[in-house]
C-alpha positions as a printed NumPy array, in Angstrom:
array([[ 23.257, -26.342,   0.828],
       [ 20.314, -24.145,   0.964],
       [ 20.709, -20.495,   1.007],
       [ 19.131, -18.355,   3.693],
       [ 16.475, -16.074,   2.35 ],
       [ 17.551, -12.475,   2.353],
       [ 15.308,  -9.757,   3.71 ],
       [ 15.51 ,  -6.633,   1.707],
       [ 15.722,  -3.214,   3.328],
       [ 12.236,  -2.093,   2.291],
       [ 10.562,  -5.214,   3.661],
       [ 12.515,  -4.869,   6.883],
       [ 11.516,  -1.215,   7.307],
       [  7.885,  -2.096,   6.631],
       [  7.845,  -4.859,   9.295],
       [  9.759,  -2.7  ,  11.804],
       [  7.245,   0.142,  11.28 ],
       [  4.312,  -2.206,  11.965],
       [  6.005,  -3.545,  15.105],
       [  6.706,  -0.002,  16.317],
       [  3.031,   0.957,  15.805],
       [  1.863,  -2.102,  17.786],
       [  4.339,  -1.38 ,  20.574],
       [  3.206,   2.264,  20.739],
       [ -0.444,   1.212,  20.771],
       [  0.327,  -1.283,  23.58 ],
       [  2.095,   1.436,  25.568],
       [ -0.925,   3.727,  25.193],
       [ -3.347,   1.015,  26.311],
       [ -1.092,   0.057,  29.227],
       [ -0.705,   3.719,  30.188],
       [ -4.48 ,   4.279,  30.197],
       [ -5.019,   1.109,  32.209],
       [ -2.339,   2.114,  34.715],
       [ -3.823,   5.602,  34.93 ],
       [ -7.335,   4.193,  35.457],
       [ -5.99 ,   1.71 ,  37.991],
       [ -4.139,   4.514,  39.779],
       [ -7.307,   6.596,  39.943],
       [ -9.244,   3.604,  41.232],
       [ -6.616,   2.939,  43.894],
       [ -6.653,   6.617,  44.871],
       [-10.446,   6.46 ,  45.202],
       [-10.199,   3.325,  47.325],
       [ -7.575,   4.931,  49.586],
       [ -9.649,   8.106,  49.989],
       [-12.693,   6.003,  50.914],
       [-10.64 ,   3.909,  53.356],
       [ -9.225,   7.022,  55.008],
       [-12.725,   8.466,  55.309],
       [-14.006,   5.196,  56.795],
       [-11.067,   5.066,  59.226],
       [-11.733,   8.649,  60.333],
       [-15.428,   7.875,  60.948],
       [-14.559,   4.624,  62.722],
       [-11.936,   6.314,  64.921],
       [-14.446,   9.028,  65.784],
       [-17.036,   6.447,  66.889],
       [-14.46 ,   4.513,  68.915],
       [-13.309,   7.758,  70.55 ],
       [-16.903,   8.65 ,  71.448],
       [-17.377,   5.177,  72.912],
       [-14.143,   5.356,  74.927],
       [-15.173,   8.728,  76.352],
       [-18.488,   7.37 ,  77.66 ],
       [-17.281,   4.018,  79.033],
       [-15.306,   4.233,  82.265],
       [-12.019,   2.51 ,  81.579],
       [-10.476,   2.757,  85.007],
       [-11.149,   4.199,  88.392],
       [ -9.042,   7.217,  89.377],
       [ -7.529,   6.993,  92.83 ],
       [ -4.793,   8.268,  95.101],
       [ -2.786,   5.882,  97.294],
       [ -1.121,   7.582, 100.252],
       [  1.493,   5.806, 102.349],
       [  2.04 ,   6.76 , 105.996],
       [  4.23 ,   4.865, 108.466],
       [  1.426,   2.617, 109.761],
       [ -1.535,   3.092, 107.382],
       [ -2.402,   3.282, 103.678],
       [ -5.021,   5.857, 102.722],
       [ -6.906,   5.534,  99.462],
       [ -9.063,   8.282,  97.956],
       [-11.235,   7.227,  95.015],
       [-13.305,   9.544,  92.797],
       [-16.633,   7.905,  91.952],
       [-18.929,  10.706,  90.766],
       [-22.508,   9.657,  90.138],
       [-22.015,   6.231,  91.71 ],
       [-24.376,   5.025,  94.429],
       [-22.933,   3.566,  97.63 ],
       [-24.543,   0.156,  96.98 ],
       [-22.87 ,  -0.048,  93.533],
       [-19.338,  -0.036,  95.008],
       [-17.428,  -3.175,  95.914],
       [-14.091,  -3.132,  97.758],
       [-12.114,  -6.349,  98.08 ],
       [ -8.683,  -7.059,  99.522],
       [ -6.962, -10.373,  98.839],
       [ -3.436, -10.711, 100.192],
       [ -1.849,  -7.417,  99.033],
       [ -4.235,  -6.741,  96.124],
       [ -6.905,  -4.078,  96.54 ],
       [ -9.753,  -4.25 ,  94.008],
       [-12.399,  -1.551,  93.659],
       [-15.381,  -2.152,  91.397],
       [-18.112,   0.394,  90.674],
       [-20.99 ,   0.901,  88.28 ],
       [-21.341,   4.36 ,  86.725],
       [-24.696,   5.718,  85.635],
       [-28.249,   4.445,  85.549],
       [-29.547,   2.083,  82.873],
       [-32.672,   4.185,  82.456],
       [-30.493,   7.157,  81.484],
       [-29.036,   5.174,  78.57 ],
       [-32.343,   4.656,  76.796],
       [-33.488,   7.233,  74.308],
       [-37.251,   6.78 ,  74.187],
       [-39.173,   7.22 ,  70.935],
       [-37.74 ,   8.68 ,  67.758],
       [-34.608,  10.32 ,  69.164],
       [-30.85 ,  10.026,  69.079],
       [-27.958,  11.313,  71.163],
       [-26.194,  14.255,  69.551],
       [-23.576,  14.397,  72.307],
       [-23.027,  11.567,  74.74 ],
       [-20.373,  12.528,  77.238],
       [-21.432,  11.041,  80.569],
       [-19.818,   7.784,  81.575],
       [-21.897,   4.655,  81.873],
       [-21.056,   1.091,  82.762],
       [-18.878,  -0.978,  85.074],
       [-15.332,  -0.031,  86.01 ],
       [-12.728,  -1.928,  87.965],
       [ -9.285,  -1.128,  89.332],
       [ -6.845,  -3.455,  91.068],
       [ -3.645,  -2.233,  92.678],
       [ -0.979,  -4.08 ,  94.612],
       [ -0.235,  -2.636,  98.011],
       [  3.373,  -2.737,  99.208],
       [  2.35 ,  -4.456, 102.49 ],
       [ -0.487,  -6.579, 103.774],
       [ -3.195,  -4.763, 105.709],
       [ -5.175,  -5.547, 108.856],
       [ -8.516,  -6.605, 107.388],
       [-10.498,  -6.272, 110.631],
       [ -9.264,  -2.733, 111.365],
       [ -9.79 ,  -1.36 , 107.831],
       [-12.417,   1.361, 107.348],
       [-14.333,   2.719, 104.356],
       [-16.41 ,   5.889, 103.998],
       [-18.296,   7.209, 100.987],
       [-19.408,  10.823, 100.76 ],
       [-20.074,  13.26 ,  97.884],
       [-18.813,  10.833,  95.227],
       [-15.504,  10.151,  97.014],
       [-14.617,   6.803,  98.577],
       [-12.076,   7.039, 101.396],
       [-10.312,   3.902, 102.629],
       [ -8.15 ,   3.637, 105.718],
       [ -6.047,   0.469, 105.625],
       [ -3.783,  -0.143, 108.633],
       [ -0.626,  -2.036, 107.739],
       [  0.29 ,  -5.395, 109.205],
       [  3.362,  -4.852, 111.31 ],
       [  6.37 ,  -6.472, 109.724],
       [  8.534,  -8.05 , 112.342],
       [ 12.224,  -8.   , 111.717],
       [ 14.4  , -10.749, 113.021],
       [ 18.063, -10.147, 113.635],
       [ 19.933, -13.404, 113.599],
       [ 23.214, -14.037, 115.265],
       [ 25.691, -15.824, 113.07 ],
       [ 27.912, -18.42 , 114.741]])
């Protein structure tokens, strides 16, 4: 039988020392790489947050200048619905009112296309006036008498008077 070679203490210590040095060197390299990677990731996150802030700001500016919905009041009286709609800066011929079944739809166009253009070498510093189409549909609780409905527009306010269709109740006798 062959005998296993024996490793003497000095040889063992020498090899263990070399291994320890390589492990330590590897830890240092890995630490620097992780540190550099961490800094790079931090830089990327800072840039992304900055981009998101700029993007959110632009979206917010856009949302403020595009009419998203039409503000209105719906008033219910026993025999008529009254609707008051704020449409500042809208011309009478740029308003459309439509009633289908119990759905009331109001469409309007805010602003003038010529006001949107910035001629020459200029840019908007603040753009706060609304521009563009807006639409609002609401469901009325009852049908309305189409032929008797009225609409008036004055000083940027649309006023609708919508008489209700009389709901007939039937009391049935049970046998």
